[in-house]
C-alpha positions as CSV (number, residue, x, y, z in Angstrom):
1,M,121.2,117.5,97.6
2,A,117.9,118.8,99.0
3,F,117.6,118.4,102.8
4,T,114.5,119.5,104.7
5,W,114.4,119.8,108.4
6,T,112.6,122.5,110.3
7,G,112.6,120.9,113.7
8,D,108.9,120.0,113.5
9,P,108.2,116.4,112.4
10,N,104.5,117.3,111.8
11,A,105.6,119.7,109.1
12,S,105.8,117.1,106.4
13,T,106.1,113.3,105.7
14,I,109.8,113.7,104.9
15,E,110.4,115.3,108.2
16,Q,108.5,112.6,110.1
17,I,110.6,109.9,108.4
18,R,113.8,111.9,109.1
19,W,112.8,112.1,112.8
20,E,112.3,108.3,112.9
21,I,115.8,107.5,111.6
22,Y,117.4,110.6,113.3
23,D,118.6,112.1,110.1
24,I,118.2,115.7,111.2
25,D,121.7,117.2,110.8
26,S,122.1,118.7,107.3
27,T,125.9,118.6,107.6
28,Q,125.8,114.8,108.1
29,A,122.8,114.0,106.0
30,K,122.2,110.3,105.3
31,F,119.6,110.8,102.7
32,A,118.3,113.4,100.3
33,D,114.6,114.4,100.3
34,A,114.1,112.6,97.0
35,E,115.5,109.3,98.4
36,I,113.2,109.6,101.4
37,Q,110.2,110.4,99.1
38,Y,111.1,107.3,97.0
39,A,111.1,105.1,100.1
40,Y,107.7,106.5,101.1
41,D,106.3,105.9,97.7
42,Q,107.4,102.3,97.8
43,E,106.3,101.5,101.3
44,H,103.2,103.8,101.6
45,S,103.8,104.4,105.3
46,I,106.1,106.5,107.4
47,L,107.4,103.6,109.5
48,G,107.8,101.4,106.5
49,A,109.8,104.0,104.7
50,A,112.0,104.6,107.8
51,A,112.6,100.8,108.0
52,R,113.6,100.7,104.3
53,L,116.0,103.6,104.8
54,C,117.6,101.9,107.8
55,E,117.9,98.7,105.8
56,Q,119.8,100.8,103.2
57,L,122.1,102.2,105.9
58,Q,122.8,98.7,107.1
59,V,123.8,97.6,103.6
60,R,125.9,100.8,103.3
61,Y,127.9,100.1,106.4
62,C,127.9,96.3,106.3
63,G,130.7,96.2,103.7
64,A,132.7,98.9,105.4
65,A,135.8,97.8,107.3
66,N,136.5,98.6,110.9
67,R,139.3,101.1,111.1
68,S,141.7,102.2,113.7
69,M,144.4,104.8,114.0
70,G,146.3,104.8,117.3
71,P,143.7,104.9,120.1
72,L,140.9,105.9,117.8
73,R,138.7,103.1,116.5
74,V,135.7,103.2,114.2
75,Q,133.5,100.1,114.3
76,L,131.4,100.4,111.1
77,N,130.2,96.8,111.4
78,E,128.6,97.7,114.7
79,L,126.9,100.6,113.0
80,A,125.5,98.3,110.4
81,Q,124.1,96.1,113.2
82,T,122.6,99.1,114.9
83,Y,120.7,100.0,111.7
84,R,119.7,96.4,111.2
85,S,118.2,96.4,114.7
86,K,116.5,99.7,114.1
87,A,115.0,98.5,110.8
88,K,113.6,95.4,112.4
89,D,112.1,97.5,115.2
90,L,110.5,99.9,112.7
91,R,109.1,97.0,110.6
92,M,107.5,95.5,113.7
93,R,106.0,98.9,114.6
94,S,104.7,99.4,111.1
95,I,103.0,96.0,111.1
96,K,100.9,97.0,114.1
97,Y,99.2,99.7,112.0
98,A,98.5,97.5,109.0
99,Y,94.9,96.4,108.4
100,P,93.5,94.0,105.9
101,Y,91.3,95.1,103.0
102,V,88.2,93.0,102.4
103,G,86.5,93.4,99.1
104,G,83.1,92.5,98.0
105,I,81.1,93.6,101.0
106,S,80.0,97.0,99.8
107,D,77.1,97.3,97.4
108,A,78.3,100.7,96.2
109,K,81.7,99.4,95.3
110,K,80.2,96.4,93.6
111,D,78.0,98.6,91.5
112,T,81.0,100.8,90.6
113,F,83.0,97.8,89.5
114,E,80.1,96.4,87.4
115,D,79.6,99.8,85.7
116,D,83.3,100.2,84.9
117,S,83.6,99.3,81.2
118,D,87.4,99.2,81.3
119,L,87.5,96.6,84.2
120,I,87.6,93.0,83.1
121,Q,84.2,91.5,83.9
122,P,83.8,88.0,85.2
123,N,82.6,85.2,82.8
124,F,80.0,84.0,85.3
125,E,77.7,85.9,87.5
126,V,74.7,85.2,89.8
127,G,71.5,84.8,87.8
128,M,73.0,84.4,84.4
129,M,71.2,81.1,83.8
130,D,67.8,82.3,85.0
131,N,65.1,82.1,82.3
132,E,62.7,84.9,82.5
């Protein structure tokens, strides 16, 4: 399992995501680099990928039972709730950075679309009924 952590979150996207979910100990790694890259490819943002990974951790620990042996207790359900809360927080933070895309306001992009022979062209266009 490939694990990348140099201690500098600015070194790569994977390390930024690891920093957000605090997966920085290679001896107790929660995710491989490939899993983190997959989450980033799906979400297209660091915070979105971190939220998705926390949601995966929640699912992982949700079905796990609480265990105890003598005075030692492991509350895995509480761990699942912690990751659920962290995922929700990360989703809210990622929404703050989202911005809408508005098409059709750039002449250059309009011309590019009109010249693209592979793009399905509209059946109707302005001026098609003008008799010259």
